[in-house]
Backbone as CSV, one residue per row, in Angstrom:
resi,resn,N_x,N_y,N_z,CA_x,CA_y,CA_z,C_x,C_y,C_z
1,MET,45.984,164.636,57.005,46.726,165.684,57.701,48.171,165.255,57.951
2,ALA,48.939,166.184,58.504,50.368,165.963,58.711,50.638,164.981,59.850
3,HIS,51.874,164.466,59.854,52.315,163.571,60.928,53.735,163.948,61.333
4,VAL,54.007,163.880,62.649,55.353,164.112,63.180,55.846,162.836,63.839
5,THR,57.003,162.353,63.378,57.676,161.249,64.055,58.809,161.849,64.871
6,MET,58.800,161.600,66.166,59.784,162.182,67.077,60.773,161.110,67.524
7,ILE,62.011,161.518,67.813,62.991,160.581,68.362,63.827,161.287,69.413
8,HIS,63.906,160.677,70.593,64.538,161.299,71.753,66.051,161.073,71.775
9,GLY,66.698,161.715,72.746,68.138,161.595,72.929,68.500,160.654,74.059
10,ILE,69.727,160.843,74.610,70.258,159.899,75.586,69.546,160.007,76.928
11,GLY,69.805,159.020,77.761,69.358,159.065,79.138,68.114,158.238,79.393
12,GLN,67.857,157.998,80.667,66.655,157.284,81.080,65.446,158.170,80.809
13,LYS,64.410,157.613,80.229,63.204,158.369,79.878,61.972,157.716,80.503
14,PRO,60.889,158.474,80.622,59.612,157.835,80.968,59.228,156.835,79.874
15,GLU,58.253,156.009,80.155,57.843,155.046,79.130,57.310,155.787,77.894
16,GLU,57.178,155.076,76.795,56.971,155.700,75.486,55.771,156.647,75.423
17,ALA,54.609,156.188,75.848,53.414,157.029,75.747,53.552,158.290,76.592
18,ALA,54.150,158.154,77.782,54.337,159.308,78.653,55.305,160.304,78.034
19,LEU,56.380,159.798,77.429,57.362,160.689,76.810,56.762,161.423,75.621
20,LEU,55.970,160.736,74.826,55.301,161.400,73.704,54.394,162.515,74.222
21,GLY,53.699,162.254,75.315,52.860,163.281,75.911,53.663,164.482,76.376
22,VAL,54.833,164.234,76.954,55.715,165.327,77.385,56.091,166.207,76.205
23,TRP,56.475,165.599,75.093,56.888,166.359,73.910,55.714,167.147,73.329
24,ARG,54.556,166.528,73.257,53.387,167.221,72.692,52.976,168.406,73.577
25,ARG,53.004,168.208,74.893,52.644,169.303,75.799,53.670,170.428,75.751
26,ALA,54.938,170.080,75.572,55.974,171.112,75.462,55.738,171.992,74.238
27,LEU,55.337,171.381,73.136,55.032,172.156,71.934,53.816,173.055,72.130
28,ALA,52.869,172.606,72.924,51.615,173.340,73.107,51.681,174.351,74.242
29,SER,52.854,174.498,74.868,52.987,175.425,75.985,53.388,176.811,75.508
30,GLY,53.351,177.769,76.438,53.829,179.105,76.121,52.747,180.024,75.601
31,PRO,53.164,181.180,75.077,52.201,182.172,74.585,51.287,181.603,73.503
32,GLN,50.054,182.019,73.526,49.050,181.521,72.587,49.503,181.665,71.135
33,GLU,50.177,182.775,70.826,50.534,183.054,69.437,51.672,182.178,68.917
34,THR,52.425,181.525,69.810,53.548,180.692,69.346,53.318,179.199,69.544
35,ARG,52.426,178.823,70.443,52.281,177.395,70.768,51.773,176.597,69.574
36,ILE,52.139,175.313,69.541,51.678,174.406,68.490,50.985,173.226,69.159
37,ASP,49.673,173.244,69.145,48.886,172.148,69.705,48.601,171.172,68.569
38,LEU,49.405,170.110,68.500,49.280,169.182,67.378,47.880,168.589,67.290
39,GLY,47.318,168.215,68.441,45.990,167.615,68.438,44.935,168.558,67.889
40,ALA,44.992,169.828,68.330,44.021,170.805,67.858,44.157,171.075,66.372
41,LYS,45.371,170.893,65.845,45.628,171.116,64.420,45.371,169.864,63.578
42,GLY,45.003,168.771,64.247,44.764,167.525,63.524,46.022,166.817,63.086
43,VAL,47.157,167.140,63.726,48.437,166.527,63.376,48.694,165.339,64.290
44,SER,48.889,164.176,63.715,49.200,162.990,64.514,50.698,162.939,64.800
45,SER,51.078,162.119,65.780,52.492,162.037,66.145,52.802,160.684,66.746
46,SER,54.077,160.328,66.703,54.551,159.081,67.293,55.976,159.276,67.773
47,MET,56.433,158.389,68.652,57.762,158.487,69.242,58.584,157.243,68.902
48,VAL,59.777,157.451,68.354,60.737,156.350,68.227,61.411,156.224,69.589
49,TYR,61.042,155.199,70.314,61.492,155.038,71.696,62.590,153.987,71.759
50,TRP,63.749,154.370,72.307,64.869,153.423,72.359,65.595,153.401,73.700
51,ALA,65.107,154.176,74.686,65.798,154.242,75.974,65.934,152.860,76.616
52,ASP,64.941,151.995,76.419,64.979,150.679,77.057,66.030,149.757,76.461
53,VAL,66.596,150.123,75.304,67.670,149.314,74.710,68.961,149.475,75.511
54,LEU,69.137,150.618,76.162,70.376,150.898,76.887,70.192,151.114,78.389
55,TYR,68.956,151.388,78.826,68.717,151.685,80.242,67.751,150.665,80.830
56,PRO,67.938,150.307,82.107,67.212,149.163,82.670,65.722,149.347,82.894
57,ALA,65.258,150.591,83.133,63.840,150.793,83.461,63.437,152.214,83.104
58,PRO,62.142,152.431,82.829,61.691,153.799,82.565,61.825,154.676,83.800
59,ASP,61.981,155.965,83.581,62.009,156.919,84.675,60.575,157.177,85.118
60,PRO,60.238,156.913,86.380,58.860,157.137,86.844,58.530,158.610,87.068
61,ASN,59.553,159.461,87.118,59.342,160.883,87.410,59.085,161.655,86.124
62,VAL,57.882,161.506,85.580,57.521,162.177,84.329,57.575,163.685,84.486
63,ALA,57.188,164.175,85.648,57.130,165.624,85.879,58.484,166.289,85.683
64,ALA,59.573,165.586,86.023,60.901,166.177,85.880,61.226,166.465,84.422
65,HIS,60.690,165.666,83.507,61.008,165.806,82.085,60.257,166.961,81.425
66,GLU,59.227,167.455,82.075,58.499,168.573,81.481,58.475,169.803,82.382
67,SER,59.237,169.753,83.459,59.251,170.869,84.379,59.983,172.071,83.780
68,THR,59.504,173.250,84.098,60.199,174.475,83.710,61.218,174.877,84.783
69,ASP,61.205,174.160,85.918,62.183,174.408,86.973,63.548,173.885,86.532
70,GLU,64.575,174.720,86.629,65.888,174.373,86.107,66.465,173.113,86.739
71,LEU,66.352,172.966,88.050,66.923,171.800,88.713,66.175,170.529,88.343
72,GLU,64.869,170.625,88.169,64.100,169.460,87.744,64.465,169.058,86.326
73,ALA,64.667,170.043,85.460,65.073,169.754,84.086,66.431,169.066,84.060
74,LEU,67.348,169.528,84.895,68.660,168.894,84.982,68.533,167.449,85.470
75,LYS,67.668,167.239,86.453,67.479,165.897,86.992,67.036,164.934,85.903
76,SER,66.165,165.395,85.015,65.638,164.510,83.975,66.721,164.077,82.996
77,ASP,67.739,164.906,82.803,68.793,164.562,81.856,70.022,163.944,82.504
78,VAL,70.246,164.190,83.796,71.511,163.805,84.405,71.369,162.825,85.561
79,ASP,70.355,162.984,86.384,70.295,162.269,87.649,70.284,160.753,87.503
80,HIS,69.684,160.244,86.443,69.497,158.796,86.346,70.559,158.107,85.489
81,ILE,71.620,158.822,85.185,72.690,158.215,84.402,73.397,157.141,85.211
82,GLY,73.499,157.345,86.514,74.063,156.336,87.392,75.523,156.076,87.100
83,ASP,75.888,154.793,87.048,77.286,154.424,86.863,77.659,154.206,85.405
84,ALA,76.739,154.462,84.491,76.994,154.169,83.079,77.785,155.290,82.414
85,VAL,78.944,155.604,82.990,79.738,156.694,82.457,81.094,156.228,81.944
86,THR,81.318,154.934,81.917,82.541,154.398,81.334,82.150,153.395,80.267
87,VAL,83.071,153.161,79.347,82.801,152.220,78.272,83.853,151.118,78.345
88,ASP,83.590,150.138,79.175,84.519,149.020,79.300,84.469,148.163,78.042
89,GLY,85.624,147.688,77.601,85.671,146.835,76.423,85.219,147.542,75.168
90,ALA,85.597,148.798,75.008,85.184,149.574,73.838,85.624,148.894,72.554
91,GLU,84.777,148.944,71.536,85.089,148.338,70.250,86.299,148.998,69.599
92,ASP,86.438,150.299,69.778,87.570,151.037,69.219,88.039,152.035,70.276
93,PRO,88.957,151.611,71.166,89.391,152.485,72.259,90.032,153.780,71.776
94,VAL,90.706,153.743,70.622,91.348,154.953,70.100,90.293,155.973,69.699
95,TRP,89.263,155.512,68.983,88.150,156.385,68.597,87.494,156.993,69.826
96,LEU,87.238,156.155,70.811,86.562,156.613,72.022,87.422,157.612,72.785
97,ALA,88.715,157.322,72.907,89.608,158.218,73.636,89.715,159.576,72.949
98,ARG,89.748,159.553,71.618,89.841,160.806,70.873,88.601,161.669,71.103
99,LEU,87.427,161.039,71.004,86.186,161.787,71.211,86.054,162.231,72.663
100,ALA,86.415,161.352,73.595,86.348,161.706,75.012,87.249,162.893,75.309
101,GLY,88.430,162.889,74.719,89.353,163.991,74.944,88.788,165.311,74.484
102,ARG,88.142,165.309,73.352,87.583,166.549,72.821,86.370,167.013,73.629
103,LEU,85.569,166.073,74.090,84.345,166.443,74.810,84.576,166.742,76.280
104,LEU,85.489,165.990,76.910,85.550,165.994,78.367,86.723,166.741,78.971
105,LEU,87.761,167.007,78.208,88.964,167.557,78.818,88.949,169.067,78.968
106,GLU,88.095,169.743,78.243,88.012,171.180,78.434,86.583,171.643,78.223
107,ASP,86.272,172.735,78.849,84.934,173.309,78.761,84.848,174.192,77.527
108,PRO,83.989,173.866,76.552,83.873,174.713,75.372,83.533,176.159,75.713
109,ALA,82.868,176.388,76.832,82.504,177.756,77.194,83.716,178.596,77.575
110,LEU,84.863,177.935,77.862,86.050,178.696,78.213,86.634,179.433,77.018
111,ASP,86.407,178.916,75.826,86.822,179.612,74.614,85.708,180.568,74.241
112,GLU,85.921,181.826,74.487,84.862,182.814,74.295,84.392,182.838,72.848
113,PRO,83.143,182.504,72.552,82.653,182.573,71.179,82.706,183.999,70.659
114,GLU,83.026,184.143,69.376,83.152,185.467,68.778,81.881,186.287,68.944
115,TYR,80.723,185.612,68.867,79.480,186.373,68.909,79.199,186.964,70.283
116,LEU,79.956,186.501,71.334,79.745,187.049,72.663,80.734,188.160,73.008
117,VAL,81.841,188.237,72.262,82.854,189.217,72.594,82.256,190.621,72.504
118,GLY,82.390,191.367,73.602,81.846,192.715,73.619,80.357,192.781,73.869
119,SER,79.719,191.628,74.046,78.273,191.612,74.226,77.901,191.963,75.654
120,ALA,76.775,192.624,75.815,76.298,192.968,77.154,75.911,191.723,77.937
121,SER,75.600,190.642,77.202,75.166,189.408,77.878,76.329,188.476,78.172
122,ARG,77.555,188.955,77.966,78.731,188.095,78.067,78.818,187.357,79.400
123,LEU,78.723,188.101,80.513,78.851,187.475,81.818,77.702,186.533,82.098
124,GLN,76.540,186.859,81.573,75.347,186.043,81.784,75.462,184.708,81.057
125,GLU,76.112,184.692,79.896,76.121,183.519,79.034,77.302,182.584,79.295
126,ARG,78.398,183.105,79.875,79.650,182.385,79.756,79.679,181.029,80.451
127,PHE,79.188,180.955,81.685,79.256,179.691,82.412,77.859,179.236,82.809
128,PRO,77.097,178.697,81.891,75.716,178.350,82.189,75.547,177.144,83.090
129,LEU,76.584,176.312,83.265,76.432,175.102,84.058,77.805,174.664,84.549
130,PRO,77.931,174.186,85.799,79.225,173.692,86.278,79.769,172.592,85.376
131,TRP,81.050,172.685,85.042,81.635,171.742,84.091,81.606,170.307,84.610
132,ALA,81.710,170.101,85.922,81.659,168.739,86.468,80.348,168.058,86.113
133,LEU,79.250,168.816,86.134,77.950,168.257,85.794,77.869,167.969,84.295
134,LYS,78.432,168.872,83.492,78.477,168.628,82.050,79.275,167.363,81.743
135,GLN,80.395,167.169,82.456,81.224,165.989,82.221,80.435,164.702,82.460
136,ARG,79.643,164.702,83.521,78.860,163.508,83.833,77.875,163.198,82.712
137,PHE,77.204,164.232,82.227,76.258,164.036,81.136,76.971,163.585,79.868
138,LEU,78.092,164.226,79.536,78.793,163.894,78.299,79.411,162.505,78.351
139,ALA,79.799,162.057,79.535,80.322,160.695,79.651,79.245,159.681,79.294
140,ALA,78.009,159.939,79.717,76.904,159.052,79.348,76.635,159.131,77.849
141,PHE,76.733,160.336,77.294,76.587,160.486,75.845,77.633,159.650,75.112
142,LEU,78.877,159.662,75.593,79.938,158.858,74.980,79.551,157.383,74.948
143,ARG,79.039,156.900,76.076,78.643,155.486,76.149,77.561,155.176,75.121
144,ASP,76.530,156.015,75.071,75.401,155.743,74.190,75.778,155.846,72.716
145,VAL,76.521,156.891,72.349,76.881,157.064,70.944,77.834,155.961,70.511
146,HIS,78.724,155.559,71.395,79.635,154.445,71.076,78.848,153.159,70.847
147,HIS,77.939,152.834,71.744,77.204,151.576,71.630,76.341,151.547,70.370
148,TYR,75.809,152.699,69.986,75.012,152.742,68.762,75.902,152.626,67.520
149,LEU,76.899,153.457,67.411,77.697,153.490,66.185,78.490,152.209,65.974
150,PHE,78.844,151.502,67.049,79.598,150.260,66.926,78.708,149.023,67.066
151,ASN,77.398,149.224,67.150,76.444,148.109,67.210,76.808,147.109,68.305
152,VAL,77.046,147.630,69.492,77.467,146.815,70.623,76.341,145.890,71.063
153,CYS,76.691,144.704,71.509,75.728,143.777,72.108,75.553,144.187,73.577
154,TRP,74.319,144.518,73.981,74.099,145.117,75.299,72.923,144.461,75.993
155,THR,73.075,144.222,77.289,72.014,143.625,78.101,71.569,144.632,79.148
156,PRO,70.505,145.386,78.889,70.058,146.395,79.856,69.357,145.796,81.070
157,ARG,68.797,144.597,80.892,68.098,143.890,81.966,68.383,142.402,81.825
158,PRO,68.359,141.679,82.913,68.560,140.234,82.810,67.562,139.612,81.831
159,GLY,68.068,138.812,80.917,67.200,138.119,79.972,66.890,138.882,78.706
160,GLU,67.361,140.130,78.577,67.126,140.924,77.368,68.456,141.462,76.840
161,THR,68.814,141.017,75.652,70.063,141.454,75.034,69.775,141.968,73.629
162,TYR,70.396,143.088,73.272,70.188,143.704,71.963,71.514,143.962,71.257
163,GLN,71.498,143.858,69.939,72.513,144.511,69.120,72.006,145.938,68.967
164,VAL,72.667,146.876,69.623,72.091,148.200,69.852,71.689,148.892,68.554
165,GLN,72.605,149.030,67.616,72.275,149.735,66.378,71.195,149.003,65.591
166,ARG,71.313,147.707,65.493,70.344,146.936,64.715,68.932,147.098,65.267
167,GLU,68.796,147.022,66.599,67.472,147.133,67.213,66.891,148.534,67.065
168,ILE,67.716,149.549,67.291,67.198,150.918,67.206,66.879,151.280,65.759
169,ARG,67.692,150.822,64.817,67.361,151.031,63.402,66.012,150.403,63.066
170,ARG,65.791,149.193,63.550,64.529,148.508,63.275,63.347,149.322,63.782
171,ARG,63.473,149.855,64.995,62.384,150.650,65.572,62.163,151.941,64.783
172,PHE,63.244,152.599,64.370,63.100,153.831,63.615,62.388,153.575,62.293
173,VAL,62.847,152.579,61.559,62.239,152.276,60.264,60.767,151.914,60.433
174,GLU,60.456,151.142,61.458,59.066,150.734,61.710,58.180,151.945,61.994
175,LYS,58.646,152.866,62.848,57.844,154.037,63.198,57.715,154.998,62.018
176,VAL,58.779,155.170,61.249,58.710,156.066,60.096,57.760,155.500,59.042
177,ALA,57.796,154.186,58.850,56.880,153.563,57.896,55.429,153.745,58.350
178,ALA,55.174,153.575,59.638,53.817,153.774,60.159,53.403,155.236,60.046
179,GLY,54.333,156.154,60.299,54.032,157.569,60.187,53.690,157.984,58.774
180,ALA,54.367,157.364,57.807,54.107,157.675,56.399,52.684,157.335,56.002
181,GLU,52.069,156.381,56.709,50.688,155.991,56.417,49.677,156.959,57.035
182,LYS,50.143,157.748,58.004,49.231,158.623,58.744,48.856,159.871,57.956
183,GLY,49.809,160.437,57.223,49.494,161.657,56.504,50.734,162.384,56.022
184,ARG,50.526,163.417,55.272,51.586,164.253,54.723,51.252,165.714,55.007
185,PRO,52.281,166.556,55.148,53.696,166.193,55.159,54.077,165.386,56.405
186,HIS,55.113,164.579,56.229,55.628,163.743,57.304,56.993,164.299,57.711
187,VAL,57.079,164.800,58.951,58.287,165.460,59.435,58.873,164.657,60.598
188,VAL,60.184,164.413,60.551,60.887,163.786,61.676,61.547,164.892,62.497
189,VAL,61.240,164.932,63.797,61.847,165.886,64.724,62.725,165.097,65.693
190,SER,64.014,165.394,65.682,64.978,164.614,66.458,65.770,165.511,67.396
191,HIS,66.205,164.937,68.515,66.943,165.699,69.521,68.163,164.906,69.973
192,SER,69.326,165.606,70.071,70.509,165.031,70.680,70.977,163.774,69.932
193,MET,71.187,162.676,70.644,71.592,161.415,70.026,70.559,160.929,69.010
194,GLY,69.309,161.339,69.192,68.271,160.974,68.230,68.544,161.511,66.843
195,THR,69.297,162.615,66.744,69.629,163.156,65.417,70.604,162.246,64.686
196,VAL,71.505,161.609,65.431,72.452,160.668,64.830,71.706,159.443,64.320
197,ILE,70.774,158.945,65.116,69.987,157.774,64.717,69.151,158.092,63.479
198,ALA,68.492,159.245,63.487,67.663,159.621,62.345,68.501,159.735,61.078
199,TYR,69.625,160.408,61.174,70.475,160.565,59.988,71.007,159.215,59.516
200,ASP,71.500,158.415,60.433,72.050,157.104,60.072,71.024,156.278,59.306
201,CYS,69.799,156.252,59.786,68.767,155.444,59.124,68.384,156.028,57.767
202,LEU,68.243,157.345,57.691,67.846,157.971,56.428,68.949,157.864,55.370
203,MET,70.189,157.845,55.808,71.310,157.826,54.866,71.821,156.424,54.578
204,ARG,71.703,155.518,55.557,72.458,154.266,55.467,71.609,153.002,55.548
205,VAL,70.291,153.152,55.701,69.410,151.980,55.785,68.494,152.002,54.569
206,PRO,68.760,151.189,53.559,68.001,151.260,52.303,66.496,151.114,52.471
207,GLU,66.051,150.287,53.418,64.606,150.054,53.566,63.894,151.160,54.336
208,CYS,64.620,152.168,54.813,63.976,153.271,55.529,63.126,154.084,54.562
209,PRO,61.859,154.334,54.882,61.005,155.126,53.988,61.465,156.580,53.906
210,ALA,61.071,157.246,52.853,61.378,158.667,52.682,60.459,159.508,53.567
211,ILE,60.921,160.700,53.907,60.125,161.646,54.686,60.103,162.989,53.948
212,ASP,59.263,163.889,54.403,59.181,165.199,53.762,60.204,166.178,54.314
213,ALA,60.539,166.066,55.601,61.488,167.018,56.185,62.079,166.438,57.466
214,LEU,63.275,166.935,57.800,63.978,166.532,59.015,64.322,167.780,59.821
215,VAL,64.087,167.706,61.142,64.518,168.753,62.062,65.480,168.125,63.060
216,THR,66.671,168.715,63.201,67.637,168.256,64.196,67.823,169.357,65.231
217,LEU,67.787,168.968,66.511,67.903,169.909,67.631,69.057,169.484,68.524
218,GLY,70.002,170.386,68.786,71.116,170.063,69.670,71.893,168.859,69.194
219,SER,72.291,168.871,67.924,72.858,167.675,67.290,74.373,167.574,67.419
220,PRO,74.885,166.350,67.641,76.330,166.114,67.608,76.828,165.668,66.227
221,LEU,76.009,165.793,65.189,76.400,165.307,63.861,77.580,166.071,63.261
222,GLY,77.897,167.237,63.796,79.041,167.990,63.279,80.381,167.475,63.768
223,ILE,80.388,166.571,64.747,81.625,166.079,65.346,82.323,165.104,64.391
224,ASP,83.613,165.309,64.160,84.375,164.492,63.210,84.284,163.004,63.510
225,GLU,84.417,162.639,64.791,84.423,161.220,65.152,83.084,160.561,64.865
226,VAL,82.003,161.288,65.007,80.684,160.754,64.648,80.603,160.568,63.142
227,GLN,81.035,161.563,62.398,81.001,161.476,60.929,81.859,160.321,60.420
228,ASP,82.972,160.066,61.079,83.846,158.964,60.656,83.114,157.627,60.645
229,LYS,82.174,157.454,61.557,81.450,156.188,61.656,80.219,156.142,60.751
230,LEU,79.989,157.191,59.991,78.861,157.222,59.051,79.315,156.989,57.618
231,THR,80.593,156.755,57.440,81.133,156.437,56.116,80.897,154.953,55.823
232,PRO,80.934,154.537,54.558,81.254,155.307,53.348,80.057,156.062,52.760
233,GLU,78.862,155.844,53.300,77.682,156.500,52.719,77.770,158.026,52.862
234,TRP,78.306,158.477,54.000,78.459,159.913,54.212,79.753,160.422,53.609
235,THR,79.680,161.517,52.880,80.845,162.320,52.533,80.436,163.777,52.696
236,ARG,81.403,164.634,52.840,81.089,166.043,53.052,80.345,166.645,51.859
237,SER,80.695,166.229,50.660,80.064,166.790,49.458,78.719,166.159,49.146
238,HIS,78.517,164.922,49.630,77.279,164.195,49.332,76.698,163.615,50.620
239,GLY,76.582,164.460,51.636,76.113,163.991,52.931,74.627,164.145,53.160
240,PHE,73.953,164.857,52.265,72.509,165.051,52.420,71.771,163.803,51.933
241,PRO,70.852,163.250,52.736,70.131,162.029,52.327,69.066,162.340,51.266
242,SER,69.519,162.643,50.071,68.609,163.117,49.014,67.532,162.107,48.656
243,LYS,67.848,160.819,48.764,66.873,159.795,48.403,65.772,159.652,49.451
244,LYS,66.013,160.161,50.649,65.073,159.942,51.757,64.424,161.214,52.290
245,ILE,65.055,162.375,52.073,64.449,163.639,52.514,64.005,164.395,51.274
246,GLU,62.716,164.484,51.090,62.180,165.081,49.873,62.113,166.604,49.941
247,GLY,62.189,167.144,51.162,62.130,168.596,51.327,63.334,169.124,52.070
248,ASP,63.082,169.789,53.208,64.124,170.515,53.932,64.716,169.714,55.086
249,TRP,65.942,170.081,55.429,66.580,169.670,56.679,66.917,170.956,57.414
250,VAL,66.309,171.141,58.590,66.523,172.332,59.404,67.252,171.915,60.675
251,ASN,68.389,172.541,60.932,69.207,172.223,62.103,69.222,173.424,63.034
252,ILE,68.703,173.228,64.261,68.609,174.318,65.230,69.524,174.008,66.413
253,PHE,70.299,175.005,66.817,71.304,174.774,67.854,71.462,175.995,68.747
254,ASP,71.962,175.735,69.948,72.435,176.759,70.870,73.941,176.545,70.983
255,ARG,74.734,177.579,70.791,76.193,177.436,70.793,76.740,176.972,72.142
256,LEU,75.980,177.126,73.219,76.422,176.676,74.535,75.756,175.367,74.943
257,ASP,75.159,174.688,74.004,74.655,173.330,74.218,75.868,172.404,74.217
258,VAL,76.085,171.670,75.306,77.313,170.888,75.442,77.431,169.767,74.405
259,VAL,76.326,169.287,73.867,76.380,168.224,72.872,76.745,168.770,71.497
260,ALA,76.220,169.929,71.164,76.444,170.503,69.831,77.660,171.421,69.766
261,ALA,78.232,171.777,70.926,79.185,172.888,70.991,80.423,172.723,70.110
262,LEU,80.921,171.491,69.928,82.152,171.315,69.157,82.005,171.796,67.721
263,ASP,80.869,171.540,67.111,80.608,171.999,65.741,79.108,171.992,65.517
264,PRO,78.416,173.058,65.895,76.957,173.057,65.848,76.364,173.222,64.452
265,GLU,77.129,173.772,63.512,76.594,174.056,62.183,76.867,172.880,61.240
266,LEU,75.829,172.428,60.546,75.920,171.217,59.723,75.949,171.494,58.224
267,THR,75.690,172.720,57.814,75.566,173.029,56.384,76.767,172.573,55.583
268,ASN,77.969,172.854,56.088,79.171,172.545,55.304,79.570,171.080,55.362
269,ASP,78.945,170.304,56.239,79.298,168.888,56.378,78.312,167.938,55.709
270,PHE,77.160,168.446,55.318,76.117,167.577,54.762,75.550,168.211,53.495
271,ARG,76.441,168.395,52.521,76.041,169.044,51.276,75.328,168.072,50.350
272,ARG,74.572,168.632,49.412,73.941,167.843,48.355,74.626,168.190,47.051
273,ALA,75.343,167.203,46.504,76.113,167.416,45.270,76.991,168.660,45.369
274,GLY,77.619,168.833,46.545,78.524,169.943,46.755,77.872,171.250,47.121
275,LEU,76.548,171.290,47.175,75.832,172.530,47.449,75.333,172.573,48.901
276,ASP,75.361,173.746,49.505,74.859,173.920,50.863,73.326,173.898,50.853
277,VAL,72.745,172.952,51.569,71.284,172.843,51.582,70.694,172.766,52.989
278,VAL,71.454,172.290,53.971,70.945,172.254,55.342,70.812,173.686,55.844
279,ARG,69.705,173.992,56.490,69.493,175.333,57.034,69.834,175.335,58.524
280,ASP,70.978,175.949,58.864,71.406,176.081,60.258,70.773,177.321,60.874
281,ILE,70.196,177.153,62.060,69.560,178.277,62.754,70.059,178.312,64.194
282,HIS,70.702,179.409,64.566,71.153,179.577,65.945,70.036,180.213,66.756
283,GLU,69.512,179.457,67.710,68.474,179.978,68.600,68.910,179.736,70.042
284,PRO,69.442,180.775,70.714,69.926,180.584,72.086,68.801,180.174,73.027
285,ASN,69.092,179.187,73.853,68.167,178.798,74.908,68.471,179.612,76.158
286,SER,67.621,179.526,77.150,67.798,180.304,78.369,68.241,179.405,79.512
287,GLY,68.681,180.005,80.587,68.945,179.264,81.809,70.240,178.495,81.826
288,LEU,70.321,177.527,82.750,71.545,176.777,82.977,71.765,175.656,81.963
289,TRP,70.699,174.929,81.652,70.855,173.677,80.899,70.371,173.872,79.477
290,ARG,71.310,174.151,78.558,70.958,174.537,77.199,70.592,173.358,76.294
291,HIS,70.869,172.144,76.741,70.578,170.976,75.903,69.149,170.463,76.076
292,SER,68.413,171.019,76.995,67.065,170.554,77.324,66.146,170.552,76.101
293,LEU,65.448,169.441,75.901,64.473,169.349,74.804,63.399,170.408,74.960
294,ARG,62.939,170.611,76.175,61.888,171.606,76.393,62.342,172.991,75.969
295,LYS,63.610,173.331,76.252,64.129,174.647,75.851,64.075,174.794,74.328
296,TYR,64.492,173.758,73.617,64.441,173.823,72.151,62.999,173.960,71.659
297,PHE,62.092,173.226,72.276,60.688,173.269,71.852,60.032,174.620,72.148
298,GLU,60.577,175.362,73.093,60.037,176.683,73.409,60.509,177.753,72.431
299,GLY,61.518,177.453,71.615,62.102,178.452,70.734,61.144,178.936,69.652
300,GLN,61.034,180.240,69.488,60.121,180.790,68.489,60.588,180.484,67.073
301,LEU,61.902,180.490,66.837,62.402,180.180,65.498,62.095,178.731,65.140
302,PHE,62.304,177.834,66.106,61.970,176.428,65.879,60.489,176.258,65.558
303,ARG,59.632,176.896,66.342,58.191,176.738,66.132,57.763,177.322,64.787
304,THR,58.386,178.409,64.397,58.078,178.990,63.082,58.445,178.018,61.976
305,GLU,59.625,177.404,62.089,60.067,176.448,61.072,59.174,175.215,61.047
306,LEU,58.802,174.716,62.213,57.971,173.514,62.268,56.602,173.777,61.648
307,ARG,56.031,174.934,61.906,54.760,175.283,61.279,54.872,175.259,59.760
308,LYS,55.942,175.834,59.243,56.133,175.850,57.786,56.260,174.431,57.241
309,LEU,57.020,173.597,57.912,57.243,172.236,57.425,55.955,171.419,57.450
310,LEU,55.109,171.664,58.469,53.851,170.933,58.597,52.702,171.586,57.811
311,LYS,53.018,172.746,57.215,52.017,173.504,56.436,50.807,173.866,57.292
312,LEU,51.072,174.353,58.507,49.999,174.745,59.426,49.616,176.202,59.214
């Protein structure tokens, strides 16, 4: 039967087994006709867990990560960031300043998206979350993406030091290799910073096994500064990991997701031999916090695509 390898995004997370349970339950929630109960379908799953490489301890509040309550969902993504919102001794301060300027200096929601102009939902959609709170989250994202892309040496706890990119790559390759033994089709489902890790390994790590399909949710891969650090293997015309993805790459985004907002569509940036092959799907999430993994997992378009990829 099929197997799903999952990889999470930034922030403090519950320990690995608990987080995998959160993701599986999120897929199995909602109306009977849309839910995907992996266990009932005989689909195995695993989690590429890397939060402990950058954060000192697991989050004990598992309930916050799967709550449908908006404030609890925000707490799971923002509350435990703590003081890790600056990048002292950055490997490339110019790169970091450029990305920080684009992410933090203005609210993307202030530039009215064309698809909302004249829409009845305009007032409802425009300011989904206070910008100060978004800034705090994005500052932590800056730290994490910088440490990964520049392979920073990091000590999350006394006595434990990692080369961040090297360690997380090792874990991804190990989990994908184990997943490949479980069954086919083998689909990688990634969220947020996890999409950068998944792409980096599939495109730039020769020993990474091939997979049948990739799903990216709320991805920052469209951002120029991120793409700059994926060269020389990445180019706009040859950015699709053809040697490692044997089937589809489906990218699902909400235009008001603060991580994906700068450039949510990936088709034109990750072509295969100059041809558009990534399937971009805009699926608006609800409520205040559009980057929430649970919100993406509740999407009917996402669930339809995942069923097709898993041949359910």
